[in-house]
KOLMAR-371674 format. One record per residue (C-alpha): residue in one letter; z negated, x negated, y negated; residue number from 1. Coordinates in steps of 0.001 Angstrom, whole numbers, plus 524288, in hexadecimal, padded with zeros to 5 digits. Last residue first. Layout:
# KOLMAR-371674
node marba A | z Z | x X | y Y | vonu NUM
...
//
This chain:
# KOLMAR-371674
node marba F | z 0DF32 | x DDAC0 | y E8974 | vonu 212
node marba S | z 0E022 | x DDFAD | y E9763 | vonu 211
node marba L | z 0EC3D | x DDD5A | y E9FBF | vonu 210
node marba R | z 0ECFB | x DE6C0 | y EAB25 | vonu 209
node marba L | z 0F49A | x DE729 | y EB7D4 | vonu 208
node marba T | z 0F480 | x DF39C | y EBFD8 | vonu 207
node marba E | z 0F996 | x DF35E | y ECDBF | vonu 206
node marba T | z 100F9 | x DFECA | y ED369 | vonu 205
node marba P | z 10188 | x E07A7 | y EDF36 | vonu 204
node marba V | z 1031C | x E158B | y ED9FE | vonu 203
node marba P | z 0F8DB | x E1F5E | y EDE55 | vonu 202
node marba E | z 0FCE1 | x E2DA4 | y EDCDD | vonu 201
node marba F | z 0F9C0 | x E3762 | y ED221 | vonu 200
node marba G | z 0FBCB | x E45B7 | y ED58A | vonu 199
node marba L | z 0F106 | x E4C86 | y ECE0A | vonu 198
node marba K | z 0E852 | x E4CA8 | y EDA10 | vonu 197
node marba T | z 0E9DC | x E3DE5 | y EDAB2 | vonu 196
node marba Y | z 0E57E | x E3D0E | y ECC91 | vonu 195
node marba I | z 0D8F5 | x E4462 | y ECF84 | vonu 194
node marba H | z 0D5D3 | x E3C50 | y EDBA3 | vonu 193
node marba R | z 0D819 | x E2F9E | y ED42A | vonu 192
node marba A | z 0CE52 | x E343A | y EC9F7 | vonu 191
node marba D | z 0C411 | x E3622 | y ED474 | vonu 190
node marba D | z 0C754 | x E28C8 | y EDA5E | vonu 189
node marba K | z 0C593 | x E2162 | y ECDA5 | vonu 188
node marba E | z 0CF87 | x E16DC | y EC9F7 | vonu 187
node marba V | z 0DB94 | x E1DB8 | y EC4C4 | vonu 186
node marba T | z 0E73D | x E18A8 | y EBD29 | vonu 185
node marba L | z 0F187 | x E222D | y EB888 | vonu 184
node marba D | z 10023 | x E2449 | y EB941 | vonu 183
node marba I | z 10853 | x E2FEB | y EB4F9 | vonu 182
node marba R | z 11693 | x E31ED | y EB871 | vonu 181
node marba G | z 123DC | x E35BD | y EB314 | vonu 180
node marba L | z 11EC5 | x E3BBB | y EA699 | vonu 179
node marba S | z 12555 | x E4878 | y EA2C9 | vonu 178
node marba L | z 11CBB | x E4A1F | y E96A5 | vonu 177
node marba Q | z 11ADB | x E58C9 | y E9788 | vonu 176
node marba K | z 11B9E | x E5B08 | y EA631 | vonu 175
node marba Q | z 116A3 | x E4E74 | y EAC34 | vonu 174
node marba A | z 10D3E | x E48F0 | y EA234 | vonu 173
node marba I | z 10884 | x E5675 | y E9E24 | vonu 172
node marba Q | z 105F2 | x E5A21 | y EAC52 | vonu 171
node marba L | z 0FEE1 | x E4D3C | y EAE26 | vonu 170
node marba V | z 0F618 | x E50CB | y EA2CB | vonu 169
node marba L | z 0F38F | x E5E0B | y EA8EC | vonu 168
node marba R | z 0EFDE | x E582C | y EB602 | vonu 167
node marba C | z 0E764 | x E4DE4 | y EAF7C | vonu 166
node marba M | z 0DF65 | x E5872 | y EA8B9 | vonu 165
node marba Q | z 0DEB9 | x E604B | y EB556 | vonu 164
node marba T | z 0D987 | x E54E6 | y EBD35 | vonu 163
node marba G | z 0CFC5 | x E50E9 | y EB2D0 | vonu 162
node marba L | z 0CABE | x E5ED9 | y EB1AE | vonu 161
node marba G | z 0C851 | x E6086 | y EC036 | vonu 160
node marba Q | z 0BA5C | x E64E6 | y EBE07 | vonu 159
node marba G | z 0B2E2 | x E589E | y EC1E6 | vonu 158
node marba R | z 0B297 | x E530D | y EB432 | vonu 157
node marba F | z 0B08D | x E5AD4 | y EA7B9 | vonu 156
node marba S | z 0A354 | x E5585 | y EA364 | vonu 155
node marba P | z 0A7A7 | x E47A8 | y EA6C4 | vonu 154
node marba H | z 0B2BA | x E4860 | y E9CB9 | vonu 153
node marba I | z 0BFC9 | x E46AD | y EA38C | vonu 152
node marba V | z 0C7C8 | x E3A3E | y EA2AE | vonu 151
node marba V | z 0D5C4 | x E360E | y EA55C | vonu 150
node marba R | z 0D7D7 | x E2916 | y E9E96 | vonu 149
node marba E | z 0E633 | x E26FE | y EA221 | vonu 148
node marba L | z 0F220 | x E2DD0 | y EA791 | vonu 147
node marba R | z 0FE6C | x E2589 | y EA6BA | vonu 146
node marba G | z 10C1D | x E2A8C | y EA48B | vonu 145
node marba D | z 119E3 | x E2666 | y EA7C8 | vonu 144
node marba A | z 125CD | x E2A27 | y E9FDA | vonu 143
node marba A | z 131DC | x E2F47 | y EA6BE | vonu 142
node marba R | z 13BAD | x E24D8 | y EAA62 | vonu 141
node marba G | z 1435E | x E196B | y EA4E8 | vonu 140
node marba L | z 13D05 | x E143B | y E9898 | vonu 139
node marba H | z 12F59 | x E18B9 | y E9C11 | vonu 138
node marba P | z 12507 | x E1E4D | y E9312 | vonu 137
node marba Q | z 116CC | x E1CAB | y E972C | vonu 136
node marba I | z 10EF4 | x E2892 | y E931D | vonu 135
node marba Y | z 1003D | x E26D7 | y E9318 | vonu 134
node marba V | z 0F894 | x E32E3 | y E96E2 | vonu 133
node marba E | z 0EA41 | x E339D | y E931C | vonu 132
node marba C | z 0DE95 | x E3B42 | y E97FE | vonu 131
node marba F | z 0D2E5 | x E42A8 | y E92AF | vonu 130
node marba G | z 0C93D | x E4CEE | y E970E | vonu 129
node marba C | z 0BDA0 | x E551D | y E928C | vonu 128
node marba L | z 0BF3C | x E561A | y E83D3 | vonu 127
node marba P | z 0B615 | x E60C7 | y E7F1D | vonu 126
node marba G | z 0BADE | x E6E75 | y E7BA0 | vonu 125
node marba E | z 0C85F | x E71F3 | y E76F5 | vonu 124
node marba S | z 0CAA5 | x E7FE3 | y E727C | vonu 123
node marba S | z 0D11A | x E7C7A | y E657C | vonu 122
node marba A | z 0DA55 | x E7392 | y E6CFA | vonu 121
node marba S | z 0DFEE | x E7F8C | y E73B7 | vonu 120
node marba D | z 0E67B | x E8300 | y E66D6 | vonu 119
node marba T | z 0F2B6 | x E7B16 | y E69C2 | vonu 118
node marba N | z 0F724 | x E8351 | y E7529 | vonu 117
node marba G | z 104F0 | x E7DF6 | y E7541 | vonu 116
node marba A | z 10586 | x E7C98 | y E83E3 | vonu 115
node marba N | z 0FA4E | x E843E | y E89CF | vonu 114
node marba A | z 10015 | x E843C | y E9763 | vonu 113
node marba R | z 1081D | x E7902 | y E9C85 | vonu 112
node marba A | z 109D7 | x E7F67 | y EA9C4 | vonu 111
node marba A | z 10AE8 | x E759A | y EB4B5 | vonu 110
node marba E | z 115B7 | x E6F07 | y EBCAC | vonu 109
node marba A | z 11008 | x E6531 | y EC63F | vonu 108
node marba C | z 10767 | x E59A6 | y EC309 | vonu 107
node marba G | z 102DD | x E4D7A | y ECA15 | vonu 106
node marba N | z 10EF8 | x E4504 | y ECB39 | vonu 105
node marba S | z 10DCE | x E43A9 | y ED9DB | vonu 104
node marba G | z 10F3E | x E51F8 | y EDCDA | vonu 103
node marba T | z 106FB | x E5D87 | y ED908 | vonu 102
node marba C | z 0FD45 | x E60A3 | y ECE62 | vonu 101
node marba S | z 0FBAE | x E6E8A | y EC9B8 | vonu 100
node marba V | z 0F919 | x E72FD | y EBBEA | vonu 99
node marba E | z 0F62A | x E80CA | y EB7B2 | vonu 98
node marba P | z 0F499 | x E7FE9 | y EA904 | vonu 97
node marba S | z 0EA30 | x E88FC | y EA369 | vonu 96
node marba A | z 0EE41 | x E8BB1 | y E9575 | vonu 95
node marba A | z 0F397 | x E9931 | y E93D4 | vonu 94
node marba A | z 0E71A | x EA0A1 | y E96CF | vonu 93
node marba T | z 0DE6E | x E95C7 | y E91BB | vonu 92
node marba H | z 0E1CF | x E95BA | y E8363 | vonu 91
node marba T | z 0E22B | x EA44C | y E80ED | vonu 90
node marba A | z 0D5DF | x EA5A5 | y E8927 | vonu 89
node marba G | z 0CDF7 | x E9F21 | y E7E80 | vonu 88
node marba M | z 0C752 | x E91EE | y E7E35 | vonu 87
node marba D | z 0B99B | x E94AA | y E7963 | vonu 86
node marba P | z 0B337 | x E8BC3 | y E836E | vonu 85
node marba A | z 0BAD7 | x E7FDB | y E7E64 | vonu 84
node marba A | z 0C4AB | x E7A4E | y E87EF | vonu 83
node marba A | z 0C0B8 | x E6D5E | y E8DFC | vonu 82
node marba F | z 0C991 | x E62F8 | y E8881 | vonu 81
node marba C | z 0D34B | x E59C2 | y E8EDE | vonu 80
node marba C | z 0D949 | x E4F00 | y E86A4 | vonu 79
node marba F | z 0E631 | x E483D | y E8964 | vonu 78
node marba P | z 0EAE6 | x E3AF7 | y E84A5 | vonu 77
node marba L | z 0F9AF | x E3943 | y E8446 | vonu 76
node marba Y | z 0FEA2 | x E2BB8 | y E8097 | vonu 75
node marba T | z 10D52 | x E290C | y E8123 | vonu 74
node marba P | z 1107F | x E30C1 | y E74DA | vonu 73
node marba Q | z 10709 | x E28A4 | y E6C9E | vonu 72
node marba E | z 10165 | x E317A | y E6212 | vonu 71
node marba L | z 0F3DC | x E313F | y E682C | vonu 70
node marba I | z 0F379 | x E227A | y E66C9 | vonu 69
node marba I | z 0F740 | x E22C3 | y E586B | vonu 68
node marba S | z 0ED09 | x E2D18 | y E554E | vonu 67
node marba L | z 0E285 | x E2577 | y E5C77 | vonu 66
node marba D | z 0E5DC | x E1930 | y E54BD | vonu 65
node marba A | z 0E44B | x E2069 | y E47DB | vonu 64
node marba E | z 0D7AD | x E2704 | y E4C0F | vonu 63
node marba T | z 0D20D | x E19D7 | y E4FD6 | vonu 62
node marba L | z 0D022 | x E17AC | y E5E3E | vonu 61
node marba Q | z 0C2C0 | x E148C | y E63A6 | vonu 60
node marba Q | z 0C147 | x E09CF | y E6DAB | vonu 59
node marba Q | z 0B94F | x E087C | y E7A10 | vonu 58
node marba C | z 0BFBB | x E1214 | y E833E | vonu 57
node marba R | z 0BFA5 | x E0C57 | y E90ED | vonu 56
node marba S | z 0C4E8 | x E16E4 | y E99C8 | vonu 55
node marba V | z 0C0F1 | x E229C | y EA20E | vonu 54
node marba L | z 0B3DE | x E277B | y E9D0E | vonu 53
node marba P | z 0B5C4 | x E1F9F | y E9087 | vonu 52
node marba L | z 0C0F1 | x E2904 | y E8D36 | vonu 51
node marba L | z 0B8EC | x E356B | y E8C12 | vonu 50
node marba D | z 0B1F8 | x E32E4 | y E7F1A | vonu 49
node marba R | z 0BE9C | x E2D48 | y E79BE | vonu 48
node marba A | z 0C542 | x E3A4A | y E7C66 | vonu 47
node marba A | z 0BB1E | x E4196 | y E744A | vonu 46
node marba E | z 0BD16 | x E384E | y E68E5 | vonu 45
node marba Y | z 0CBE7 | x E38EB | y E69CF | vonu 44
node marba D | z 0CDF0 | x E478E | y E6AB1 | vonu 43
node marba T | z 0D08D | x E4923 | y E5C0A | vonu 42
node marba R | z 0DC2A | x E4017 | y E5D31 | vonu 41
node marba R | z 0E2AA | x E4947 | y E66CE | vonu 40
node marba M | z 0E3E8 | x E485E | y E759A | vonu 39
node marba K | z 0EE78 | x E5010 | y E7C93 | vonu 38
node marba R | z 0E9E3 | x E5CCD | y E825D | vonu 37
node marba L | z 0E24D | x E628F | y E8DB3 | vonu 36
node marba I | z 0D95E | x E6E4D | y E8BB5 | vonu 35
node marba Y | z 0CF82 | x E72CF | y E95DA | vonu 34
node marba K | z 0CAEF | x E7FAE | y E9B69 | vonu 33
node marba K | z 0C079 | x E8154 | y EA5C1 | vonu 32
node marba D | z 0C2CB | x E8ACB | y EB0FA | vonu 31
node marba K | z 0C2D9 | x E7FCF | y EBB0A | vonu 30
node marba V | z 0CCEF | x E77FE | y EB351 | vonu 29
node marba T | z 0D50F | x E7F64 | y EA974 | vonu 28
node marba F | z 0DFF3 | x E7AD6 | y EA093 | vonu 27
node marba V | z 0E390 | x E7B07 | y E922C | vonu 26
node marba V | z 0EEE3 | x E725D | y E8E19 | vonu 25
node marba P | z 0EFDD | x E6D3D | y E8041 | vonu 24
node marba S | z 0FD76 | x E6AE2 | y E7A91 | vonu 23
node marba E | z 0FFBC | x E5D35 | y E7538 | vonu 22
node marba C | z 105C9 | x E585C | y E81DF | vonu 21
node marba A | z 111EE | x E608C | y E7F1F | vonu 20
node marba S | z 11524 | x E57A1 | y E73A9 | vonu 19
node marba L | z 11647 | x E4BF1 | y E7CD2 | vonu 18
node marba G | z 120E1 | x E5218 | y E853D | vonu 17
node marba K | z 12C8D | x E4CD5 | y E7DC8 | vonu 16
node marba L | z 127D2 | x E3ED5 | y E7ED7 | vonu 15
node marba W | z 124B2 | x E40DE | y E8D44 | vonu 14
node marba R | z 1329C | x E4570 | y E8F65 | vonu 13
node marba C | z 1380F | x E37DB | y E8D07 | vonu 12
node marba S | z 1450E | x E3B74 | y E936A | vonu 11
node marba V | z 14A7B | x E312C | y E9C96 | vonu 10
node marba F | z 15933 | x E2F73 | y E9CFA | vonu 9
node marba G | z 16043 | x E2D78 | y EA9CB | vonu 8
node marba S | z 15B32 | x E2895 | y EB6C0 | vonu 7
node marba T | z 14FA0 | x E2A37 | y EBFE0 | vonu 6
node marba S | z 14BC0 | x E3736 | y EBA40 | vonu 5
node marba N | z 13D7D | x E3875 | y EB67D | vonu 4
node marba A | z 13FA8 | x E3E22 | y EA8F3 | vonu 3
node marba S | z 14827 | x E48AF | y EAEC7 | vonu 2
node marba M | z 156A1 | x E49ED | y EABE1 | vonu 1
//
């Protein structure tokens, strides 16, 4: 029975799919190669340099707190790196995922190339993109997800990198984690255009907030 069935038992497939998120994925945008993988502790300083471009980021986490946060199964931060110039053909030949986006959920079936290629990290160049997926478990249906803090370094904008990074993350959310849906909040028109291309649709709602 699928995770989205209207009745019967619900399988928490996102828990079983977490380990697959550890494998880096190498992809190409306009003949330039990039590496997408789950964030590690050693990425924190570089990620913090990007975060103020999209969110208030005034506090510094201790290494102990950072480790605890990154161990949470419902929090998946992703880092996107430019591939180093010396990245060999052995990495790229088997690692260019062909991803297409169709339908309202944003992603169609795609090749998860480069699974298990743990040595691609040695070819990572500078951090050029970041985003987060928050998993929201549900007691009676497939888990929901939320896409947050999507940011691309200014030097890498205007190339379609943000679109492709989000596309791959959505592919992971759908195919590996079996999430039922992904929500996000968007304010800028250019960002709205990107998310619409990925299949997102407006949902009439009203947000209430209590600030402390």
